[in-house]
C-alpha positions in Angstrom: 141.2 50.9 96.7 142.9 47.4 96.0 145.1 47.9 92.1 148.0 50.7 93.0 147.5 51.5 89.6 145.4 51.1 86.9 145.6 51.4 82.7 143.2 53.2 81.3 142.8 53.1 77.3 140.9 56.8 76.9 138.9 56.8 73.7 139.0 60.0 71.7 140.0 62.9 69.3 143.4 63.9 69.7 145.5 67.0 68.8 145.8 67.7 66.1 142.3 66.8 65.6 139.7 70.4 65.6 137.9 68.5 68.8 138.5 70.9 71.5 137.0 68.1 73.7 140.2 66.2 72.4 142.8 69.6 73.8 141.3 69.3 77.4 141.4 65.4 78.0 145.6 66.1 77.5 145.4 68.9 80.3 143.9 66.8 82.7 145.1 63.1 81.8 148.2 64.3 83.8 146.5 64.9 87.8 145.1 61.8 87.5 147.6 60.1 90.0 147.2 56.1 90.1 146.1 56.0 86.1 148.0 54.8 83.6 146.6 55.9 80.6 146.7 54.4 76.9 145.6 57.2 74.3 144.3 56.5 71.8 142.8 57.9 68.9 141.7 58.6 65.4 144.7 58.0 62.5 144.9 62.1 63.0 146.1 62.4 66.4 149.0 62.1 68.3 147.7 59.6 70.1 149.4 56.3 70.9 147.7 53.4 69.2 146.1 55.4 65.6 142.6 53.7 64.6 139.7 54.2 62.3 137.2 54.9 65.5 134.5 55.7 61.8 135.0 51.7 61.0 132.7 48.6 61.4 135.5 47.2 62.5 136.5 49.1 65.2 135.5 47.2 68.1 137.4 44.3 66.8 140.5 46.4 66.9 139.7 48.2 70.4 140.0 44.3 71.6 143.1 44.0 70.5 144.9 46.9 72.3 142.5 45.6 75.3 144.4 42.4 75.2 147.8 43.9 73.9 147.7 46.7 77.0 146.1 44.7 79.7 143.7 47.7 80.0 141.4 47.2 83.1 139.0 49.6 81.7 138.0 52.2 78.2 137.2 55.7 78.6 135.0 56.5 75.7 134.3 60.4 75.0 131.4 60.5 73.5 130.3 63.3 70.6 128.9 61.6 67.8 130.8 63.2 65.0 133.9 61.1 66.5 132.7 58.1 65.8 131.0 58.9 62.0 128.0 60.5 60.3 127.4 57.7 57.7 127.8 54.7 60.4 125.4 56.7 63.2 127.5 55.4 66.0 126.7 51.9 65.0 129.9 50.9 65.5 130.5 51.9 68.2 128.0 49.5 70.3 129.9 46.5 69.7 132.8 47.7 71.7 130.1 47.4 75.3 130.2 43.9 74.5 133.9 43.1 74.9 134.8 41.9 78.5 135.9 45.0 79.5 134.3 47.8 81.9 133.5 51.1 80.3 132.9 54.1 81.0 130.9 56.4 78.5 131.3 60.0 79.0 128.0 61.6 76.9 129.1 65.2 75.7 125.9 66.2 73.7 122.3 64.4 74.6 119.6 62.8 71.6 116.9 65.0 72.8 114.5 65.7 69.3 115.3 66.0 65.7 116.8 69.6 65.4 114.9 69.6 62.4 111.3 67.7 60.7 113.3 66.7 57.8 113.4 62.6 57.1 117.0 62.4 56.9 116.6 64.9 60.5 114.1 62.0 61.9 115.5 59.0 61.3 119.2 60.1 62.2 117.6 61.3 65.6 116.0 58.3 66.0 119.1 56.5 65.8 120.9 58.6 67.5 118.9 58.1 70.0 118.5 54.1 70.7 122.3 54.2 71.0 122.3 56.4 73.2 119.6 53.7 75.9 122.0 51.6 74.8 125.2 53.4 76.1 123.4 53.8 78.9 122.2 49.8 79.4 125.9 49.2 79.1 128.0 51.3 80.0 129.4 50.4 84.2 129.7 54.4 84.1 127.8 57.3 81.8 129.9 60.7 82.7 127.5 64.0 82.2 128.8 67.6 82.7 126.5 68.4 85.2 123.0 67.6 86.7 120.5 69.0 84.5 122.1 66.0 81.5 122.3 63.6 84.4 118.4 63.8 85.1 117.5 63.7 82.2 119.0 60.2 80.4 117.5 59.1 84.4 114.4 60.0 82.4 115.2 57.8 78.9 117.2 54.8 81.8 116.9 55.1 85.3 118.6 52.2 86.2 121.5 53.6 84.5 125.0 54.5 86.4 125.3 58.0 85.9 128.5 60.7 87.8 128.1 64.0 87.0 132.1 65.1 86.8 131.9 68.8 85.5 134.9 70.5 82.5 138.2 71.1 84.6 138.7 74.4 84.5 142.8 76.3 84.9 142.2 80.0 85.5 144.5 82.3 83.0 144.4 85.5 83.9 143.4 87.6 88.0 139.7 89.4 88.4 139.6 93.0 85.8 140.2 96.2 87.2 139.1 97.8 84.2 135.9 96.8 81.5 135.5 98.3 78.3 131.5 96.4 77.9 133.3 94.2 74.9 131.5 91.8 74.4 132.1 88.4 72.7 130.5 85.7 70.9 132.9 82.1 70.5 132.3 79.4 69.2 131.5 77.6 65.9 129.3 79.3 63.9 125.6 77.4 63.8 122.1 77.8 63.0 121.8 76.7 66.1 124.0 79.7 68.1 121.5 81.7 67.7 124.5 85.3 66.4 121.3 86.6 64.2 119.9 87.1 67.8 122.3 88.1 69.3 123.3 90.9 66.5 119.9 92.4 66.6 120.8 92.5 70.6 122.9 95.0 69.9 120.7 97.9 68.7 119.9 98.5 71.4 123.5 98.4 73.3 125.1 101.8 72.3 128.2 101.8 73.5 129.0 98.5 73.9 131.1 96.4 71.2 130.6 92.7 70.1 133.5 90.7 68.4 132.3 87.5 66.8 134.4 84.9 66.8 133.4 82.1 64.7 135.2 78.6 63.7 133.8 76.9 60.5 135.5 73.2 60.5 133.0 72.4 58.5 131.6 74.3 54.4 127.8 74.1 55.8 128.7 77.0 57.8 129.2 79.4 55.5 125.6 79.2 54.7 124.9 81.2 58.4 128.1 83.6 57.8 126.5 84.6 54.4 123.6 85.4 56.9 124.8 87.0 59.3 126.7 89.4 57.6 123.8 90.2 55.9 122.6 91.8 59.5 125.2 93.5 60.6 125.7 95.4 56.7 121.4 95.4 56.6 120.9 96.7 60.6 124.3 99.3 59.3 126.3 97.3 62.7 129.7 97.7 61.4 130.8 100.0 63.6 129.9 97.9 67.3 131.0 94.5 65.7 134.0 92.5 64.6 133.8 89.5 63.0 136.6 87.0 62.9 136.4 83.4 61.7 138.6 81.0 60.7 138.3 77.0 60.3 139.5 76.7 63.8 141.6 78.9 66.7 144.8 78.5 67.0 145.3 78.5 71.6 147.1 81.5 71.5 144.8 83.9 69.8 141.7 82.5 71.9 143.7 84.1 74.6 144.0 87.1 72.8 140.7 87.8 72.5 139.3 86.9 75.6 141.9 88.7 77.6 140.5 91.8 76.0 136.6 91.0 76.4 134.1 91.3 78.8 131.1 89.5 78.9 130.7 85.8 76.8 127.7 86.3 75.5 126.0 82.3 74.2 122.4 83.6 73.0 121.7 79.5 71.5 118.2 79.0 70.4 119.4 74.9 70.4 121.8 73.3 73.4 121.8 69.4 74.0 125.0 69.6 75.7 127.4 71.2 78.3 128.8 73.6 76.6 133.0 74.1 76.8 132.4 77.8 76.2 131.7 78.3 80.3 134.6 76.3 80.9 136.7 79.4 79.3 134.8 81.7 80.6 135.9 80.4 84.6 139.3 80.7 83.1 139.1 84.2 81.6 137.3 85.6 85.0 134.5 86.1 81.6 130.7 86.3 84.0 127.6 84.7 81.1 124.5 86.2 79.1 122.5 83.1 78.0 119.6 81.9 77.1 117.6 79.3 78.4 117.8 76.8 76.5 118.7 72.8 76.4 121.7 72.3 79.3 123.6 75.2 79.5 121.6 76.5 81.6 122.4 74.8 84.8 125.8 75.3 85.3 125.7 78.8 84.6 122.9 79.1 87.9 124.1 76.7 90.1 127.5 78.7 90.1 126.5 82.1 89.7 128.4 82.8 86.8 126.1 85.4 85.2 122.4 85.2 83.5 120.1 83.6 81.7 117.8 85.4 79.5 114.5 83.8 77.5 115.2 81.9 73.7 115.4 84.5 70.6 114.4 87.6 72.9 117.0 90.0 72.2 115.3 93.0 74.1 115.5 89.7 76.8 119.5 89.7 75.7 120.3 93.3 75.7 119.0 94.3 79.4 120.7 91.3 80.9 123.7 92.2 79.2 123.4 96.1 80.9 122.3 94.3 83.7 125.6 91.7 84.2 128.1 95.4 83.1 125.9 97.2 86.3 127.4 94.4 88.9 130.3 92.9 87.4 132.0 92.3 90.2 129.3 89.7 92.7 129.9 87.8 89.0 133.3 88.2 88.9 132.9 87.1 92.3 130.9 84.3 91.7 133.8 82.6 89.2 137.1 83.2 91.2 135.2 80.6 94.3 133.8 78.4 91.8 137.7 77.8 91.1 138.4 75.7 93.5 135.5 73.6 92.9 136.8 72.9 89.7 140.2 73.2 88.9 142.2 69.8 87.1 143.4 68.6 90.6 139.3 68.5 92.2 138.3 66.9 89.0 141.1 64.7 88.8 140.2 63.3 91.8 137.0 62.4 90.7 137.4 60.6 88.1 140.3 58.6 89.6 137.5 57.4 92.0 135.1 56.8 90.0 137.5 54.8 87.5 138.6 52.6 90.7 135.1 52.1 92.1 134.7 51.4 88.7 136.6 47.8 88.0 136.0 46.5 91.2 
């Protein structure tokens, strides 16, 4: 492999920033042997170097760190809000002109505009162009599942794309007893389709739902009001528990998942590989998800649960019942996936990728 150790500048929002990807990266980096990571993060991150990720001078700051730390490689965790909504990530592109190879993990693929508003259409257009440049200029682009890779290949066929799933570390053993407890966990936003799940609860007597939604932005409060109205309108108070936080602590997440039997992902929009799938594997919880975006790929590939049509509460309810009826089979599939998705396995994939990238 040439060098016995390489130095990688990992650009990401690290804890205590409210970004789940930062927590995962912090767990993964120590597992990658032969690589010395230099953490480059935002001013509020627990990073080795803190820079303004949203500044138009970001590339100048990164260039200085490449020289100072003698970095062999940069690895950018690309989540659009990390690098500024008002700059539309244009500040990121000059980094790819530096004299150092860049690996980019794309966590959310830019597909179509979420609405027909002029702002949304223009924003989508700019982010798609930036995505194209990232595909073109990255030494390697990493995505977490195969359907994302194929979509990006269709945009830029010459892109060097590697599929490396998110790692999981089992947090619980297989359950001996289940209690018809289902959970939605994640950011509470219109794209998550919680209203469809609530409607499905009208067909699920004897089942209990926990909606645990984080509200990192005030814009999500309007959607929260909508959810509360549906719960009251359909008289679901006895079977639906609603918990909201700005951000959930790891200990609370552990308790919520430990009390649940199935994870529901009723999304109506999903151009990403959701971290909830990793959570489901770690807590040995089968999944029922909608066939939207790129979410279904790993669920089908590893047999983690069932996929249902979008905006179909009856089908969603039927799938939930079916998963409970065949609960043991899905749990066995999850256990089989643990070895393929272990931190050691994923860390070795990154080590090989890094060494090949600097050849």
